[in-house]
N, C-alpha and C positions, 0 to 999 in steps of 0.2 A: 504493500500500500504506500502511495506517495503521501508525504507529510508536508504541511506548510513550512516554508522557509522563513516565516516572519511571525511576529506576535500581532494578532488582529484585535481591533477594538469592536468588532462586529457583535451585535446583540444575538441572543439565542432566539431566532424567529423561525424555527424549523416548520412550525405549523401554519405560517402565513400562506394564504392561498397562492400568491405569486410564486413563492419559493417552492411550494409543493408541486405546482404545475411545471415550473422550470426544470425540476428534477425528475419529471416524468411520472409523478404521483397523481392521486385523485384528490383535489382540494374540496372544501366544503361548498364552494361555488366557483364558477369560472372567474378568475381574476381579470380585472380591467384597469387599464391606465391609458393615457393618451400621449403620444409624442406631441411636443409643444403645448402640453396642458398648462404650463406656467408661461403665460405670454399675453400677446395683444388682445386676445379674446376676452380677457378679464379686466373690468374697469379698475379694480384694485391694483392690478399690475401697472396699468397706465399711470395711475396716481403716484405710485412709489418710484417709478422709473423716470418721471418727468424731470428733464434737465440733467440726467445722469447718462453719460455715454455708455454704450453696451459693455465694452471690455472693462471699463472701470467698475461697472456694476458687478461683473462676474468675479472680481477680485476683492469685493467689499463683503466681508463675512455676514454682517447683520442683514444686508440687503439680499444676498443670496439665500439666506435662511428664510426670510420673509416671503420672497417670491416662490421659492420651492414649496413652501407650506400652503400657499394660497389655494391651489386646486385640491389639495388634500382636505382642507377645511370645507371648501365649497361643494365639491363633488363626491367626496367619500371614496375616491379611487383606492385601489389596492396597492399602489406604490407611488412614491414621490420620485421624480427624476431631478437630479442636481441641475439647478439653473446654471448654464454655462454656454459656451460657444465653441464650434468646431476649431476655430483658429486660436483659441485662448492660449494653449501651450506655446505656440509660435510667438505670439505677442509677448507672453510672459518671459520667454527666453531672450527676447531682444530683437526679433525680426520686425523691421519697420512696416507696419500695416495699420489699417484702420477699417472700421465698419462704417461704410457710407450709406446714409439713409436712402432707400430706394434702389441701391445698387448691390450692397453686400460687402464682403471683405475686399479691400483694395491694397495691393502690395506695392511699396515704394520702389523697390529694386527687384524686379522679377528674376527668377533663376533661369539662366540661359546656357550654362555650361558647367564643366567640372570645377572651375575656380569658384563659381557661385555656390556650388554645393559644399565645397570645402569651407567656405566662409560662413555658412549658416551657424549661428550660435547654438550651444547645447543648453538644454533645460536642466536646471538644478532644482532640487526640492524646495529650497528657500524662495525660489521665484513664484511658487504657487502656494505659499503658506496661507494665503487668504482662503484658498479652496479647502485646505485641511481644517482651518478654523471654522469655516462655514459648515462643514460636515459634523464637526464636534458639536456645534450649536444645534444642528438638526437632530442629532441623536437624542438630545434632551427634549425635543419637541414632538417627535414622530410617534412615540409610544410603540405600538406593535406594527406600524406601517413600514414596510421595507423601503430602503433608499437605493435607487439605481444610480451608479456612477456613469459618467459621460465622456466620450472622446470621439474624435474624427479619425477615420482610417487613412492609411498612407496615400492611397491613390487620390482621394478627394483633397487632402492637404497639398499634395504635389500639384494638382491641377490649379489650385489657387496660386501657388508660388510661381509656377511656370507661365500661366496665362496672365498673371498680374491681377486677377479678379475673376468673377464668374464668367463662364464661357458656355456658349450654346453647343459648339462642335468640338471643343478641346483640341484645336488644330496644333498648337505649339506643343501641347502635352504629348500627343500621339507621335508627333514628329520626333521629339527627343527620345521617346520610348523606343521607336523603331530604328532611328538613325544612329543613336549613341547609347546602346543598352548598358554599357559599363557605367556611364554617368547616371543613367536612369536608376539602375539598381543601387548605386551609391546614395542617390537621393532618397529612394524609398527605404533603404536600410537605416539612414539617419532619422527619417521620419518615424519609422517603426520603433526605434529606440526612444525617441521623444515621447511617443504615445504610450509605450509600455511604462516608461518612468512616470508619466502623468497618471496613468491608471493605478500603478502601485501606490502612489501617494494617496489616492482615494481609497484604495483597499486598506492601507495602513490606518487611515483615519476612521474607517468603519463602514463603508458602503456594503450593502448586502448582495448586490448584483452589479454587473456593468453592461452597458450597451455601446457597441462600436458602430458608428454611423459611416457608411461609405456612400454618401449622397450621390456621387457622380459615376459610380461603378457601372451603372446601366448603360453607359456610353461605350462599353467595351464588348468585344466578341468573347465567347467562351475561351477560345484559344489564347487571345491576348490576356485575358484575366488570369488564366492558369500560368502563363509564362511570365508575365511581368508584374503581377500584383499578388496573387495568392500566397507565394512564399513569405512575403512581408506581413500580410495580414495574419497568416498562421503564426508567425513569430510572436505577434502580440497576443492572440487568443490562447495559444498553447503556453506562452510565457506566463499569462495570468493563471491558467490552470495549474501549472507547476508551482507557481509562487504561493497559491492558496491551497494546494493539495486537492484541487477540484471542488472546494467548498463554496466558491462564489460563481453562480451561473453567469454564462457569457452569452449575451444576446447580440446577434449581428444582423444589421439591416441596411438595405440599399434600395434606391428608387429605380424602377424599371429593370429589375434584375431577375426577371422570370427565367431567363435562359442560364442564369448563373447560380441558381439556388443550390444545386448539388455541390458545386465547387465552393460556394461560400460556407455551406454547412461543413464540408470536409475540411475547411481551413481550421476548424477547431471550435466552432460555435456549439453551445449546448442548447441554444434556442435560435431558430432562424426566423427573422422578421420577413413578412411577405407583404408587398404593396397590393393595392386593390385590383391590379390588372390580372392576377392569377388566383383562381379559387383555391381555398386551402386544401381541399382534397386532391386537386391537381398538383399543388406544390408538394404535398406529402409523397405523391407517386413519383415525382421527379427526384426527390431526395432519397427515398426509401431504398432503391437498388444499391446505393452506395453505403448503406448503413446496416448494422446487425439488428437494429431495433427501429421502431417507428419514430420519426423525428418529433421534437417539440416545436410547435409553431406559434408565432405571434402575428396577430392581425385580425381583419384587414378591411374594415369598412372604408369605403371611399369618403374622404372628408367632405366632398361636395354634397353627398347625400344628406348631411346634417342640415342643409338648407331646404329640404323637402318637408312635406307634412309628416306628422308623427307616424301615421300608419305606414308610410313608405320607409321611414327609418326603422320602425319595428320589424317590418317584413325583411328588410335587408339584414338586420341583426340576427333574426331567427335563421336565415339562410346560412350566414357565416358560422353561427354556433353549431348548426347541423354539419356543415362541412368540416368544422374543427374536430368533430368526433373521430375523423379518420386519422388524426395525428396521435402521437404518443403523449401529448399534453397540449393544452391550448390556453394562451394568454390573449384575451380580447383586447384589440387596439384598433386604431385607424390604419389605413394603408399608407399614410404619411402624416404630417403634422396637422394640428388644428389650424384651420384658416382664420385669419384675423377677425373677420366679421361674423364668426360663428356665435350663435346665441348660447351663452353659458347655461341657460336653463335646459336646453336640449341635452347638453353633455351630462348634467346632473340626472336628468330623467333616464338617459341611456345607461348610466351606471346602475341606477336602481333596477332597471329592467333586466340587465345582464345578471345582476345578483339574484333576482327573483327566479331565474331559470336554473334551479339547483341541478347539479350533476347527479 
């Protein structure tokens, strides 16, 4: 048996529905939480974030604690997810970037070659002490609700660095990947180490699970993903598994990754997130041939459905719950993040409905 290589501050929440489901067990009810549940859909979030830049907010412990707690108080979800941002560890390490309203992360000096990769600063634990302190504050507030740690995967971070910001087609990223694979793997190796260190900080502070987001991985073909990305993602997911002795579930999610689900799961995920484009029973069948047991899945209501009438929302939710029965465990979530104009009351009602459908 593998044993943890660190001393953890995590609480004993083995019976929490999210953790039971993540480990392939049968929880008392289907657990539910929402990506971007702490965010612009909540008026209380908009109030506390007013005038505070995003990345500064992510490193302010009291603010992170308050924002992370808001959807737990309001919706009664089965997990909190640490309020953070994909590019936070890069920013904290000293990479020149900012989150521009209406655009997203913008990098001052994009990575264009080997010298730029070598010049990237390394993340040290003291750079993200604000995150550790926020987690310590949250552990005193959450009671029996699990806390999910947060990080961006190497491909998505690389895309921001190489493109200089968000990209529709990832032209420069794919060009570097194919034309200079040595520099590409050096870049992703460095990003994997940064992400692994960032997640270890969160684990040491006491998170109960982690989710690795690869927002842009859906832009890749299965062959390119396996060749150029999977080894580095696997280093993170398997690194966390080794670091914790397998005690911290590892959720992996990407958008538009229906053709990559098997490879993403194989990278070392204990839970595979599925976006709304692929039914959960189809997702299970795509992963199953690669695994000795049925996979645990997370998802996957289309966030836009929340703007429909309640009967439509309930019907789609019932369908997803039924499809989730084909998995080895099911965590109900959206197929991507909560949209900013979503009515919070619909989310609260959705949580109540999922909880009412006992397994």
